N, C-alpha and C positions, 0 to 999 in steps of 0.2 A: 398800344402795347403789342409787342411781337409775340407770336406763338410758333411752335414747331409742329410741322405736319402738313400733309397735303389736305386740301379741303375738297371733300367729295360727298355729295348728297347730305350736306350739312353736318358731316362728321369729319374731324381732323384725324387723318390716318398717315402711316408711313408707307413708303413704296419700297418693296423688296425685290431684288434681282438675284437670280441663281445662274451660275456658270459652271459647267462641268468641263474640266480641262482635257484637252487632247494630249497635252504634254509639251513642256518647254515654254509655255506662255510666260511673259514677264509683264504683260499689261492686259487689261480687260476693258472692252468697250463694245458699243453696238448692241445688237439683239442678244438677249439671254436665252436660256433653255426654253423659256415660254414665249419667246418672240417679242418680249418687251425691250424697248431700246433704252439703254442707260442714259439718264439725263439728271443732272444736278446743277444748281445755280451757285452753290457755295460748298467747297470741299470740307469746310469746318463741320458741316452737318451730315457727314457720311461716315458710316461704320462699315468695316470690312472684316468678315470672318472667313477663315480657311479651315475647312473640315471641322467646323464648330468652335475654333479657337479665334478669339478676337485679335486682330493684328493692330500694331501701333502705328498711327499716322505719323509720317515724317521719318519713320524708322523702317517699317516693313513695307510701306507703300507711300505714294504721294498722289495728289490730285492736281498737280500743276498743269496738266493738259486737260482741255475742256472735255467734260463728260467721259473721262478716262481714268481708270485706276492704273497707275504706272509704278515702276520701281519694285515690282514683286520679284522675289527669288523665283527662279524657273520652276513652274508648276510641274507636278507629276501627273501622268495620265490618270484620269478618274478623280483627281482632286475636285472638291466642290467648294466654290467660292460663293459666299452670300454677301451681297452688298445692300446695305440699308440706307435709304436716302430720306432725310427729313428736310423738306423745304420750309423756309421761313416765310410766313405771311403775317399781315397785320389785320386786325379786325377793323372793318370800315367804321368811319365816324358817322354813324347813322342814328336817326331818331326811331325808336321802337314803334312799329305799326300798332301793336296791341296796347302798349302802355303809354304811348305818347311821349312828349318831352319838349325841349326848347331848342330852337335854332339860335346860334350865337352870331350868325353873320347874315349877309344879304342872300336872298333867294330869287333866282330868275327862273321863270316858267315859260317855256315856249309851247303854247297850246291852251286848252281850256281847263280852268281850275274849277272843279265842282266841290261845293261845301254843303254838307248836311248838318244843320244845327246852327247855333249862334256863332258869330265871329266878333272877336274883340280886337280893336286896333288901338294901340298906344302910339301916339305920334300923328304925323300928317299922312293921309292917304292920297296918293297921286294917281288919278285915273287918266291914262293917256288917250284912250279911245272914246270915252264918254258913253252916253246912252245910245243903244241901238235904235235907228230910225225905222219906224214901221209905217209904211204908206197905206192909207185907207182911202180908196176912191169911191166906195159905195155910200149908200145912205143909211145903212143899218149895220151895227157891229155889236156882237156880244163878246165881252172881254174873255180872253183865254189865258192860261198860265204862261204862255209864251210872250204875253204882253207885259208881264211883270218886269219892272225896271226899264221899260221901253219908252220911246218918244213917238207917240202916234200923231201922224200928220194927215188931217182930212183935206180932201181936195175937191169934193163934189160941190156943184153950184146949187143943189137943192138941200133942204134941211137934212141933217145927219143925226141919228139917234144912237147913242152908245149906252148899252145896257150892262149894268153890274150884276152878274149872276149870283145866286145864293151859294153859300159855302158848300151846301150839299151836292151841288152839281160841278162847281169849279172851286177847289179848295186852295185859294190863294193863302199864303202864309200871312199871319198878322205882321204888319209892317210893310207889306207889299206897296209899291208906289208906281204910279203910271202918270205920265205927262201927256196931255192932249193939246195939240196946236191946230187951230182952225186956219188952214191955208186957203181953202176955197170960200166962196160966198155963202155956201149953205151953213146956216147957224147950227152949232152942235148943242144937242140937249142930252143930258145924262138921265137915264131912267134906272130905277131900282127894280131888280128882279124880286121874285116872291120871297118875302121875309127879310129883305135887305133894307137897311136904313142908310140914307145919304144925308149927312149933316153939312150945311153950308150957311154962310151969312145970309140972313133974311130968307132962307130956304131957296135961294136962287140956284137953278139947275142948268142954266144955259151959259155958254161962252158969249161974252158981250158983243163981239164983232169979229170980222175977218182980221187975221193976224194977231189975235189974242190967244191966250192959253189958260189952261187950268190943270190942276194936279189932283189926282185921287190917291188917298192914303187909307189903307185898311188898318183899323185900330182894334177891332174885335171880330168875333166869328162872322157876323153878318152886319157889321157897322163900318161905314167908310166916311172919311172926311173929304170934302171937296173945297178947294181953295184956289184962288186965282182971280182973273178978270171976268167976273160973272154978272149976269143980268137975270131979271125975272122972266 
């Protein structure tokens, strides 16, 4: 929908120009008495008053020349012309930040999208980049929030322990998921931090062998599920 007025500081306003005649002028343009340069995009939305009397467009003046009021009867010295410009603008097709709404078309985002809260997807989700790879060369690692949604690759030749911390120290959201791939010869063991329960088939907490993997899934405040290629 189109509206009339200039948009300034979130308020639609009109722009007014004042010209005091020196005498004999038949057109007005450029800087007015206050140093404001006359500009308009559509002469249909311009009003001209001379000494307080509204002039008739196409009869008393015309706007056929860009940013110029032409065709005036010769002005008398000290005549005051007031020109009022209403620029046309359209309200952007936007979704309200405070009230939310629905996008009806495709959305492309260049950069990082941060979402706080639940996300509901109807349809097929296509992830082009996949899980971020997190290299772990040490023999001991306590999971951090930055590991959520990641693909941890261990490479040490000695045994590796990955500790799941309690929610009180690292508050992973429920539903957090972390994949661990044992690339090195060192067998990976999952350890539960204070108050944490890790549930797995037969209570197995180790990745079975090199090049096998397991996934941790947080299902409650201090409860995680461990699934994958596991061993006792």
